[in-house]
Structures are given as C-alpha cells and as structure tokens.
Biopython code that builds the backbone (N, CA, C, O; Angstrom):
import numpy as np
from Bio.PDB.StructureBuilder import StructureBuilder

atoms = [
    (1, "MET", "N", (69.933, 3.547, -9.638)),
    (1, "MET", "CA", (70.371, 3.291, -11.093)),
    (1, "MET", "C", (71.370, 4.261, -11.493)),
    (1, "MET", "O", (71.123, 5.450, -11.297)),
    (2, "SER", "N", (72.451, 3.921, -12.019)),
    (2, "SER", "CA", (73.636, 4.709, -12.636)),
    (2, "SER", "C", (73.500, 4.886, -14.086)),
    (2, "SER", "O", (72.608, 4.270, -14.668)),
    (3, "LYS", "N", (74.346, 5.718, -14.776)),
    (3, "LYS", "CA", (74.477, 5.788, -16.301)),
    (3, "LYS", "C", (75.864, 5.951, -16.652)),
    (3, "LYS", "O", (76.552, 6.798, -16.082)),
    (4, "LEU", "N", (76.318, 5.200, -17.547)),
    (4, "LEU", "CA", (77.626, 5.585, -18.181)),
    (4, "LEU", "C", (77.537, 5.830, -19.601)),
    (4, "LEU", "O", (76.915, 5.086, -20.360)),
    (5, "GLN", "N", (78.178, 6.907, -19.978)),
    (5, "GLN", "CA", (78.184, 7.698, -21.205)),
    (5, "GLN", "C", (79.523, 7.163, -22.002)),
    (5, "GLN", "O", (80.641, 7.390, -21.538)),
    (6, "VAL", "N", (79.332, 6.429, -23.248)),
    (6, "VAL", "CA", (80.270, 5.995, -23.956)),
    (6, "VAL", "C", (80.202, 6.610, -25.370)),
    (6, "VAL", "O", (79.173, 6.741, -26.033)),
    (7, "THR", "N", (81.450, 6.969, -25.733)),
    (7, "THR", "CA", (81.521, 7.595, -27.098)),
    (7, "THR", "C", (82.698, 6.786, -27.894)),
    (7, "THR", "O", (83.850, 6.561, -27.523)),
    (8, "VAL", "N", (82.052, 6.430, -29.082)),
    (8, "VAL", "CA", (83.241, 5.907, -30.018)),
    (8, "VAL", "C", (83.570, 6.994, -30.884)),
    (8, "VAL", "O", (82.634, 7.384, -31.582)),
    (9, "VAL", "N", (84.573, 7.535, -31.005)),
    (9, "VAL", "CA", (85.044, 8.677, -31.811)),
    (9, "VAL", "C", (85.565, 8.377, -33.082)),
    (9, "VAL", "O", (85.037, 8.885, -34.071)),
    (10, "GLU", "N", (86.574, 7.586, -33.198)),
    (10, "GLU", "CA", (87.314, 7.272, -34.466)),
    (10, "GLU", "C", (88.142, 6.035, -34.433)),
    (10, "GLU", "O", (88.247, 5.436, -33.363)),
    (11, "ALA", "N", (88.749, 5.587, -35.517)),
    (11, "ALA", "CA", (89.777, 4.547, -35.674)),
    (11, "ALA", "C", (90.642, 4.864, -36.707)),
    (11, "ALA", "O", (90.401, 5.617, -37.650)),
    (12, "ARG", "N", (91.800, 4.168, -36.455)),
    (12, "ARG", "CA", (93.231, 4.687, -37.184)),
    (12, "ARG", "C", (93.777, 3.299, -37.606)),
    (12, "ARG", "O", (93.681, 2.395, -36.777)),
    (13, "GLY", "N", (94.313, 3.050, -38.752)),
    (13, "GLY", "CA", (95.015, 1.874, -39.030)),
    (13, "GLY", "C", (94.247, 0.721, -39.271)),
    (13, "GLY", "O", (94.725, -0.401, -39.105)),
    (14, "ILE", "N", (92.980, 0.929, -39.689)),
    (14, "ILE", "CA", (92.047, -0.248, -40.028)),
    (14, "ILE", "C", (92.654, -1.096, -41.148)),
    (14, "ILE", "O", (93.141, -0.523, -42.122)),
    (15, "ARG", "N", (92.651, -2.356, -41.066)),
    (15, "ARG", "CA", (93.241, -3.102, -42.258)),
    (15, "ARG", "C", (92.209, -3.143, -43.451)),
    (15, "ARG", "O", (90.997, -3.092, -43.245)),
    (16, "SER", "N", (92.720, -3.230, -44.616)),
    (16, "SER", "CA", (91.730, -3.405, -45.915)),
    (16, "SER", "C", (91.056, -4.928, -45.782)),
    (16, "SER", "O", (91.737, -5.932, -45.574)),
    (17, "ALA", "N", (89.756, -4.932, -45.920)),
    (17, "ALA", "CA", (89.228, -6.182, -45.923)),
    (17, "ALA", "C", (88.503, -6.449, -47.173)),
    (17, "ALA", "O", (88.168, -7.601, -47.447)),
    (18, "ASP", "N", (88.220, -5.387, -48.006)),
    (18, "ASP", "CA", (87.437, -5.601, -49.240)),
    (18, "ASP", "C", (88.295, -5.546, -50.410)),
    (18, "ASP", "O", (89.426, -5.085, -50.252)),
    (19, "PHE", "N", (87.904, -5.977, -51.659)),
    (19, "PHE", "CA", (88.401, -6.257, -52.701)),
    (19, "PHE", "C", (89.191, -4.850, -53.326)),
    (19, "PHE", "O", (90.239, -4.871, -53.971)),
    (20, "MET", "N", (88.459, -3.727, -52.983)),
    (20, "MET", "CA", (88.801, -2.495, -53.561)),
    (20, "MET", "C", (89.985, -1.841, -52.697)),
    (20, "MET", "O", (90.406, -0.749, -53.079)),
    (21, "GLY", "N", (90.530, -2.411, -51.604)),
    (21, "GLY", "CA", (91.477, -1.897, -51.039)),
    (21, "GLY", "C", (90.836, -1.007, -49.831)),
    (21, "GLY", "O", (91.575, -0.089, -49.475)),
    (22, "LYS", "N", (89.861, -1.087, -49.285)),
    (22, "LYS", "CA", (89.215, -0.334, -48.294)),
    (22, "LYS", "C", (88.458, -1.386, -47.311)),
    (22, "LYS", "O", (88.492, -2.606, -47.468)),
    (23, "SER", "N", (87.815, -0.750, -46.338)),
    (23, "SER", "CA", (86.782, -1.659, -45.367)),
    (23, "SER", "C", (85.606, -0.686, -45.238)),
    (23, "SER", "O", (85.710, 0.520, -45.462)),
    (24, "ASP", "N", (84.596, -1.238, -44.900)),
    (24, "ASP", "CA", (83.376, -0.745, -44.484)),
    (24, "ASP", "C", (83.098, -0.876, -42.877)),
    (24, "ASP", "O", (82.182, -1.554, -42.412)),
    (25, "PRO", "N", (83.951, -0.185, -42.171)),
    (25, "PRO", "CA", (84.031, -0.519, -40.644)),
    (25, "PRO", "C", (82.598, -0.047, -39.832)),
    (25, "PRO", "O", (81.813, 0.851, -40.137)),
    (26, "TYR", "N", (82.569, -0.833, -38.883)),
    (26, "TYR", "CA", (81.584, -0.405, -37.814)),
    (26, "TYR", "C", (82.103, -1.093, -36.425)),
    (26, "TYR", "O", (82.884, -2.045, -36.390)),
    (27, "VAL", "N", (81.527, -0.439, -35.277)),
    (27, "VAL", "CA", (82.056, -0.979, -33.991)),
    (27, "VAL", "C", (80.863, -1.340, -33.375)),
    (27, "VAL", "O", (79.855, -0.637, -33.450)),
    (28, "LYS", "N", (80.924, -2.611, -32.647)),
    (28, "LYS", "CA", (79.935, -3.256, -31.808)),
    (28, "LYS", "C", (80.425, -3.068, -30.375)),
    (28, "LYS", "O", (81.585, -3.365, -30.092)),
    (29, "LEU", "N", (79.606, -2.599, -29.491)),
    (29, "LEU", "CA", (80.027, -2.540, -28.123)),
    (29, "LEU", "C", (79.247, -3.531, -27.291)),
    (29, "LEU", "O", (78.021, -3.526, -27.399)),
    (30, "HIS", "N", (79.760, -4.267, -26.579)),
    (30, "HIS", "CA", (78.993, -5.443, -25.514)),
    (30, "HIS", "C", (79.418, -4.985, -23.972)),
    (30, "HIS", "O", (80.600, -4.924, -23.637)),
    (31, "TRP", "N", (78.581, -4.747, -23.288)),
    (31, "TRP", "CA", (78.626, -4.412, -21.892)),
    (31, "TRP", "C", (77.433, -4.889, -20.897)),
    (31, "TRP", "O", (76.325, -4.415, -21.150)),
    (32, "MET", "N", (77.510, -5.538, -20.090)),
    (32, "MET", "CA", (76.528, -5.712, -19.099)),
    (32, "MET", "C", (75.092, -6.462, -19.727)),
    (32, "MET", "O", (73.947, -6.269, -19.317)),
    (33, "GLY", "N", (75.527, -7.383, -20.858)),
    (33, "GLY", "CA", (74.636, -8.043, -21.439)),
    (33, "GLY", "C", (73.827, -7.384, -22.442)),
    (33, "GLY", "O", (72.867, -7.953, -22.961)),
    (34, "GLU", "N", (74.248, -5.977, -22.790)),
    (34, "GLU", "CA", (73.696, -5.125, -23.771)),
    (34, "GLU", "C", (74.521, -5.059, -25.016)),
    (34, "GLU", "O", (75.672, -5.459, -24.841)),
    (35, "LYS", "N", (74.260, -4.694, -26.122)),
    (35, "LYS", "CA", (74.996, -4.468, -27.194)),
    (35, "LYS", "C", (74.235, -3.302, -27.969)),
    (35, "LYS", "O", (73.026, -3.081, -28.047)),
    (36, "TYR", "N", (75.423, -2.560, -28.569)),
    (36, "TYR", "CA", (75.137, -1.259, -29.137)),
    (36, "TYR", "C", (76.131, -1.267, -30.498)),
    (36, "TYR", "O", (77.189, -1.896, -30.539)),
    (37, "LYS", "N", (75.703, -0.614, -31.385)),
    (37, "LYS", "CA", (76.392, -0.741, -32.923)),
    (37, "LYS", "C", (76.503, 0.744, -33.538)),
    (37, "LYS", "O", (75.534, 1.496, -33.631)),
    (38, "THR", "N", (77.589, 1.012, -33.876)),
    (38, "THR", "CA", (77.728, 2.344, -34.679)),
    (38, "THR", "C", (77.115, 2.041, -36.101)),
    (38, "THR", "O", (76.730, 0.957, -36.539)),
    (39, "SER", "N", (77.124, 3.308, -36.724)),
    (39, "SER", "CA", (76.786, 3.236, -38.370)),
    (39, "SER", "C", (78.063, 2.718, -39.103)),
    (39, "SER", "O", (79.180, 2.806, -38.593)),
    (40, "VAL", "N", (77.860, 2.246, -40.166)),
    (40, "VAL", "CA", (78.887, 1.826, -41.109)),
    (40, "VAL", "C", (79.472, 2.936, -41.905)),
    (40, "VAL", "O", (78.766, 3.772, -42.469)),
    (41, "ILE", "N", (80.583, 2.936, -41.939)),
    (41, "ILE", "CA", (81.125, 4.033, -42.703)),
    (41, "ILE", "C", (81.875, 3.267, -43.899)),
    (41, "ILE", "O", (82.743, 2.406, -43.755)),
    (42, "SER", "N", (81.361, 3.757, -45.113)),
    (42, "SER", "CA", (81.831, 3.083, -46.253)),
    (42, "SER", "C", (83.316, 3.534, -46.665)),
    (42, "SER", "O", (83.787, 4.644, -46.415)),
    (43, "GLN", "N", (83.959, 2.523, -47.319)),
    (43, "GLN", "CA", (85.268, 2.531, -48.115)),
    (43, "GLN", "C", (86.133, 3.614, -47.247)),
    (43, "GLN", "O", (86.403, 4.727, -47.699)),
    (44, "ASP", "N", (86.553, 3.150, -45.898)),
    (44, "ASP", "CA", (87.288, 4.100, -45.066)),
    (44, "ASP", "C", (88.177, 3.280, -44.243)),
    (44, "ASP", "O", (87.737, 2.348, -43.570)),
    (45, "LEU", "N", (89.407, 3.597, -44.274)),
    (45, "LEU", "CA", (90.320, 3.037, -43.247)),
    (45, "LEU", "C", (90.886, 3.863, -41.958)),
    (45, "LEU", "O", (91.699, 3.462, -41.125)),
    (46, "THR", "N", (90.150, 5.283, -42.034)),
    (46, "THR", "CA", (90.339, 6.015, -40.825)),
    (46, "THR", "C", (89.141, 6.743, -40.609)),
    (46, "THR", "O", (89.013, 7.944, -40.850)),
    (47, "PRO", "N", (88.011, 5.777, -40.014)),
    (47, "PRO", "CA", (86.762, 6.282, -39.963)),
    (47, "PRO", "C", (86.481, 7.035, -38.655)),
    (47, "PRO", "O", (87.074, 6.780, -37.607)),
    (48, "THR", "N", (85.455, 8.060, -38.796)),
    (48, "THR", "CA", (85.213, 8.848, -37.739)),
    (48, "THR", "C", (83.645, 8.577, -37.270)),
    (48, "THR", "O", (82.817, 8.710, -38.171)),
    (49, "TRP", "N", (83.225, 8.269, -36.165)),
    (49, "TRP", "CA", (81.823, 8.002, -35.954)),
    (49, "TRP", "C", (81.422, 9.131, -35.120)),
    (49, "TRP", "O", (80.598, 9.917, -35.587)),
    (50, "ASN", "N", (81.936, 9.338, -33.838)),
    (50, "ASN", "CA", (81.476, 10.432, -32.961)),
    (50, "ASN", "C", (80.031, 9.978, -32.499)),
    (50, "ASN", "O", (79.126, 10.808, -32.417)),
    (51, "GLU", "N", (79.844, 8.713, -32.215)),
    (51, "GLU", "CA", (78.575, 8.289, -31.857)),
    (51, "GLU", "C", (78.631, 7.854, -30.347)),
    (51, "GLU", "O", (79.645, 7.361, -29.854)),
    (52, "ASP", "N", (77.479, 8.069, -29.658)),
    (52, "ASP", "CA", (77.576, 8.062, -28.239)),
    (52, "ASP", "C", (76.331, 7.190, -27.778)),
    (52, "ASP", "O", (75.386, 7.032, -28.551)),
    (53, "TRP", "N", (76.341, 6.567, -26.370)),
    (53, "TRP", "CA", (75.253, 5.862, -25.961)),
    (53, "TRP", "C", (75.317, 6.263, -24.233)),
    (53, "TRP", "O", (76.334, 6.346, -23.545)),
    (54, "THR", "N", (74.028, 6.452, -23.847)),
    (54, "THR", "CA", (74.008, 6.520, -22.329)),
    (54, "THR", "C", (73.597, 5.049, -21.908)),
    (54, "THR", "O", (72.617, 4.518, -22.430)),
    (55, "ILE", "N", (74.266, 4.484, -21.076)),
    (55, "ILE", "CA", (73.819, 3.069, -20.724)),
    (55, "ILE", "C", (73.622, 3.047, -19.333)),
    (55, "ILE", "O", (74.510, 3.399, -18.556)),
    (56, "PRO", "N", (72.315, 2.584, -18.902)),
    (56, "PRO", "CA", (72.024, 2.499, -17.475)),
    (56, "PRO", "C", (72.566, 1.144, -16.921)),
    (56, "PRO", "O", (72.570, 0.155, -17.653)),
    (57, "PHE", "N", (73.007, 1.087, -15.681)),
    (57, "PHE", "CA", (73.226, -0.207, -15.138)),
    (57, "PHE", "C", (73.158, 0.076, -13.588)),
    (57, "PHE", "O", (73.274, 1.219, -13.147)),
    (58, "PRO", "N", (72.982, -0.917, -12.866)),
    (58, "PRO", "CA", (72.598, -1.020, -11.480)),
    (58, "PRO", "C", (73.900, -0.341, -10.679)),
    (58, "PRO", "O", (75.062, -0.447, -11.070)),
    (59, "ASP", "N", (73.522, 0.295, -9.620)),
    (59, "ASP", "CA", (74.699, 0.902, -8.770)),
    (59, "ASP", "C", (75.578, -0.142, -8.375)),
    (59, "ASP", "O", (75.106, -1.215, -7.999)),
    (60, "GLY", "N", (76.959, 0.077, -8.424)),
    (60, "GLY", "CA", (77.819, -0.755, -7.970)),
    (60, "GLY", "C", (78.043, -2.021, -8.717)),
    (60, "GLY", "O", (78.583, -2.993, -8.187)),
    (61, "GLN", "N", (77.615, -2.008, -9.992)),
    (61, "GLN", "CA", (77.821, -3.108, -10.886)),
    (61, "GLN", "C", (78.672, -2.896, -12.283)),
    (61, "GLN", "O", (78.310, -3.230, -13.411)),
    (62, "MET", "N", (79.700, -2.354, -11.964)),
    (62, "MET", "CA", (80.772, -1.976, -13.199)),
    (62, "MET", "C", (81.746, -2.739, -13.297)),
    (62, "MET", "O", (82.847, -2.285, -13.608)),
    (63, "LYS", "N", (81.524, -4.272, -13.014)),
    (63, "LYS", "CA", (82.635, -5.056, -12.829)),
    (63, "LYS", "C", (83.127, -5.569, -14.217)),
    (63, "LYS", "O", (84.313, -5.822, -14.428)),
    (64, "GLU", "N", (82.029, -5.724, -15.257)),
    (64, "GLU", "CA", (82.601, -6.172, -16.452)),
    (64, "GLU", "C", (83.354, -5.116, -17.473)),
    (64, "GLU", "O", (82.835, -4.003, -17.559)),
    (65, "PRO", "N", (84.408, -5.350, -18.168)),
    (65, "PRO", "CA", (84.948, -4.368, -19.053)),
    (65, "PRO", "C", (84.100, -4.243, -20.236)),
    (65, "PRO", "O", (83.372, -5.173, -20.583)),
    (66, "LEU", "N", (84.159, -3.146, -20.866)),
    (66, "LEU", "CA", (83.449, -2.516, -22.069)),
    (66, "LEU", "C", (84.451, -3.389, -23.101)),
    (66, "LEU", "O", (85.680, -3.353, -23.035)),
    (67, "GLU", "N", (83.745, -4.108, -23.978)),
    (67, "GLU", "CA", (84.221, -4.752, -25.226)),
    (67, "GLU", "C", (83.888, -4.186, -26.458)),
    (67, "GLU", "O", (82.703, -4.151, -26.788)),
    (68, "PHE", "N", (84.761, -3.738, -27.185)),
    (68, "PHE", "CA", (84.527, -3.051, -28.539)),
    (68, "PHE", "C", (85.292, -3.997, -29.411)),
    (68, "PHE", "O", (86.452, -4.377, -29.257)),
    (69, "GLN", "N", (84.237, -4.388, -30.579)),
    (69, "GLN", "CA", (84.522, -5.140, -31.731)),
    (69, "GLN", "C", (84.627, -4.423, -32.960)),
    (69, "GLN", "O", (83.597, -3.785, -33.176)),
    (70, "VAL", "N", (85.426, -4.307, -33.771)),
    (70, "VAL", "CA", (85.500, -3.655, -34.930)),
    (70, "VAL", "C", (85.173, -4.601, -36.091)),
    (70, "VAL", "O", (85.866, -5.618, -36.100)),
    (71, "TYR", "N", (84.433, -4.508, -36.892)),
    (71, "TYR", "CA", (83.758, -5.233, -37.965)),
    (71, "TYR", "C", (84.126, -4.633, -39.534)),
    (71, "TYR", "O", (84.296, -3.420, -39.655)),
    (72, "ASP", "N", (84.215, -5.334, -40.462)),
    (72, "ASP", "CA", (84.114, -4.952, -41.936)),
    (72, "ASP", "C", (82.770, -5.275, -42.247)),
    (72, "ASP", "O", (82.440, -6.434, -41.998)),
    (73, "TYR", "N", (81.899, -4.502, -42.746)),
    (73, "TYR", "CA", (80.421, -4.901, -43.338)),
    (73, "TYR", "C", (80.650, -5.410, -44.667)),
    (73, "TYR", "O", (81.492, -4.908, -45.412)),
    (74, "ASP", "N", (79.934, -6.382, -44.984)),
    (74, "ASP", "CA", (79.930, -7.113, -46.192)),
    (74, "ASP", "C", (78.607, -7.326, -46.671)),
    (74, "ASP", "O", (77.908, -8.042, -45.954)),
    (75, "ALA", "N", (78.088, -6.868, -47.733)),
    (75, "ALA", "CA", (76.562, -6.860, -48.111)),
    (75, "ALA", "C", (76.180, -8.376, -48.628)),
    (75, "ALA", "O", (75.024, -8.798, -48.626)),
    (76, "LEU", "N", (77.259, -9.092, -49.047)),
    (76, "LEU", "CA", (76.889, -10.636, -49.342)),
    (76, "LEU", "C", (78.085, -11.443, -48.426)),
    (76, "LEU", "O", (79.299, -11.235, -48.446)),
    (77, "GLY", "N", (77.393, -12.338, -47.696)),
    (77, "GLY", "CA", (78.375, -13.148, -46.870)),
    (77, "GLY", "C", (78.527, -12.529, -45.426)),
    (77, "GLY", "O", (77.892, -11.543, -45.054)),
    (78, "SER", "N", (79.321, -13.128, -44.755)),
    (78, "SER", "CA", (79.608, -12.709, -43.400)),
    (78, "SER", "C", (80.342, -11.453, -43.022)),
    (78, "SER", "O", (81.223, -11.166, -43.833)),
    (79, "ASN", "N", (80.218, -10.643, -42.026)),
    (79, "ASN", "CA", (81.057, -9.398, -41.881)),
    (79, "ASN", "C", (82.420, -10.117, -41.385)),
    (79, "ASN", "O", (82.470, -11.238, -40.878)),
    (80, "ASP", "N", (83.467, -9.293, -41.618)),
    (80, "ASP", "CA", (84.703, -9.607, -41.179)),
    (80, "ASP", "C", (85.076, -8.839, -39.938)),
    (80, "ASP", "O", (84.935, -7.618, -39.866)),
    (81, "LYS", "N", (85.628, -9.697, -38.811)),
    (81, "LYS", "CA", (86.110, -8.979, -37.698)),
    (81, "LYS", "C", (87.519, -8.691, -37.914)),
    (81, "LYS", "O", (88.410, -9.506, -38.152)),
    (82, "LEU", "N", (87.618, -7.288, -37.787)),
    (82, "LEU", "CA", (88.977, -6.575, -37.883)),
    (82, "LEU", "C", (89.791, -6.565, -36.399)),
    (82, "LEU", "O", (91.020, -6.633, -36.396)),
    (83, "GLY", "N", (89.150, -6.491, -35.346)),
    (83, "GLY", "CA", (89.641, -6.467, -34.369)),
    (83, "GLY", "C", (88.964, -6.249, -33.015)),
    (83, "GLY", "O", (87.740, -6.176, -33.127)),
    (84, "PHE", "N", (89.393, -6.135, -31.857)),
    (84, "PHE", "CA", (88.607, -5.866, -30.511)),
    (84, "PHE", "C", (89.638, -5.443, -29.351)),
    (84, "PHE", "O", (90.847, -5.643, -29.231)),
    (85, "VAL", "N", (88.851, -4.889, -28.675)),
    (85, "VAL", "CA", (89.582, -4.377, -27.381)),
    (85, "VAL", "C", (88.738, -4.481, -26.109)),
    (85, "VAL", "O", (87.566, -4.143, -26.275)),
    (86, "GLN", "N", (89.045, -4.840, -24.987)),
    (86, "GLN", "CA", (88.492, -4.615, -23.762)),
    (86, "GLN", "C", (89.008, -3.431, -22.817)),
    (86, "GLN", "O", (90.190, -3.242, -22.529)),
    (87, "VAL", "N", (88.043, -2.755, -22.433)),
    (87, "VAL", "CA", (88.361, -1.573, -21.520)),
    (87, "VAL", "C", (87.779, -1.588, -20.169)),
    (87, "VAL", "O", (86.560, -1.483, -20.034)),
    (88, "LYS", "N", (88.677, -1.729, -19.017)),
    (88, "LYS", "CA", (88.194, -1.895, -17.781)),
    (88, "LYS", "C", (87.549, -0.519, -17.393)),
    (88, "LYS", "O", (88.159, 0.521, -17.642)),
    (89, "VAL", "N", (86.394, -0.506, -16.822)),
    (89, "VAL", "CA", (85.777, 0.628, -16.258)),
    (89, "VAL", "C", (86.565, 0.845, -14.890)),
    (89, "VAL", "O", (86.850, -0.123, -14.184)),
    (90, "PRO", "N", (86.895, 2.099, -14.553)),
    (90, "PRO", "CA", (87.503, 2.314, -13.061)),
    (90, "PRO", "C", (86.488, 1.866, -12.085)),
    (90, "PRO", "O", (85.278, 1.973, -12.284)),
    (91, "ASP", "N", (87.066, 1.319, -10.937)),
    (91, "ASP", "CA", (86.200, 0.785, -9.889)),
    (91, "ASP", "C", (85.513, 2.057, -9.251)),
    (91, "ASP", "O", (84.341, 1.901, -8.908)),
    (92, "ASN", "N", (85.987, 3.073, -9.083)),
    (92, "ASN", "CA", (85.293, 4.351, -8.521)),
    (92, "ASN", "C", (85.343, 5.513, -9.246)),
    (92, "ASN", "O", (85.910, 6.509, -8.796)),
    (93, "PRO", "N", (84.706, 5.492, -10.529)),
    (93, "PRO", "CA", (84.943, 6.602, -11.307)),
    (93, "PRO", "C", (84.394, 7.940, -10.622)),
    (93, "PRO", "O", (83.486, 7.811, -9.801)),
    (94, "GLU", "N", (84.846, 9.106, -10.883)),
    (94, "GLU", "CA", (84.490, 10.285, -10.427)),
    (94, "GLU", "C", (83.148, 10.829, -11.321)),
    (94, "GLU", "O", (83.217, 10.872, -12.550)),
    (95, "PRO", "N", (82.229, 11.138, -10.773)),
    (95, "PRO", "CA", (81.045, 11.537, -11.704)),
    (95, "PRO", "C", (81.592, 12.533, -12.494)),
    (95, "PRO", "O", (82.537, 13.242, -12.150)),
    (96, "PHE", "N", (80.952, 12.597, -13.650)),
    (96, "PHE", "CA", (81.208, 13.713, -14.719)),
    (96, "PHE", "C", (82.630, 13.904, -15.121)),
    (96, "PHE", "O", (82.913, 14.925, -15.748)),
    (97, "LYS", "N", (83.702, 12.896, -14.783)),
    (97, "LYS", "CA", (85.006, 13.040, -15.022)),
    (97, "LYS", "C", (85.170, 12.003, -16.300)),
    (97, "LYS", "O", (84.978, 10.808, -16.076)),
    (98, "PRO", "N", (85.453, 12.350, -17.379)),
    (98, "PRO", "CA", (85.644, 11.175, -18.384)),
    (98, "PRO", "C", (87.105, 10.718, -18.096)),
    (98, "PRO", "O", (88.046, 11.381, -17.657)),
    (99, "PHE", "N", (87.041, 9.380, -18.469)),
    (99, "PHE", "CA", (88.449, 8.615, -18.719)),
    (99, "PHE", "C", (88.339, 8.326, -20.334)),
    (99, "PHE", "O", (87.401, 7.845, -20.970)),
    (100, "GLU", "N", (89.441, 8.721, -20.709)),
    (100, "GLU", "CA", (89.557, 8.506, -22.258)),
    (100, "GLU", "C", (90.962, 8.222, -22.747)),
    (100, "GLU", "O", (91.993, 8.551, -22.160)),
    (101, "GLY", "N", (90.874, 7.584, -23.872)),
    (101, "GLY", "CA", (92.209, 7.264, -24.382)),
    (101, "GLY", "C", (91.914, 6.382, -25.860)),
    (101, "GLY", "O", (90.790, 6.118, -26.285)),
    (102, "TRP", "N", (93.181, 6.013, -26.498)),
    (102, "TRP", "CA", (93.218, 5.384, -27.503)),
    (102, "TRP", "C", (93.321, 4.058, -27.127)),
    (102, "TRP", "O", (94.216, 3.790, -26.324)),
    (103, "TYR", "N", (92.625, 3.192, -27.515)),
    (103, "TYR", "CA", (92.690, 1.591, -27.328)),
    (103, "TYR", "C", (92.889, 0.739, -28.593)),
    (103, "TYR", "O", (92.946, -0.488, -28.509)),
]
sb = StructureBuilder()
sb.init_structure("model")
sb.init_model(0)
sb.init_chain("A")
sb.init_seg("    ")
for serial, (resi, resn, name, xyz) in enumerate(atoms, 1):
    if name == "N":
        sb.init_residue(resn, " ", resi, " ")
    sb.init_atom(name, np.array(xyz, "f"), 0.0, 1.0, " ", f" {name:<3s}", serial, name[0])
structure = sb.get_structure()
C-alpha cells in the first residue's frame, strides 16, 4: 500500500455567489473512489485552507486524476458549484518530492 499526501492551500479569484457579494467556499476532492472535503470559509473570495489528507492507495494504481471541485456553501437550498480542476498524478512520482502548482 502506498500513500499520497494532498494539501489544499488556498484559492484566488473566486466569484461571488451570495447576496452580499461574497462566497462561502469549500473544496471537495475526489480520487480513487474516495471523497474528502475542506472546511467552509465564510464570506471570502480568497480563502486559505491549508488542509491536507494522507490518502492510501494500492501500489501502481495512480491512474485516475485528482478532481478538485470548489463550491459555495448555502445554508438554505443547494450549494453552488464555482469551478473544478483535474490534476494528473505523475506516472512515477519520486518519493517525498512534492509536485505542486496553481491549478
């Protein structure tokens, strides 16, 4: 069994989805049939989460891209999807060497 450490650091340029001109963003991560979710940051268009997960997976099974979805939390009604990105995991990542960037 291998492990992948994923960190959601921050977002910029989130569109306003609430009546007061802000959003209450959070991120959902989908990978290898598992789902993870950050906390909700209230009234913020440039949120900082610095949240991470260590995700176990079978050796040699890194074929799926990581999918990050950004939502605006709504207490009443359904949450609004603000955007998403898929990030391909390198085929042969070097152990303990991060791959990072803005997506």
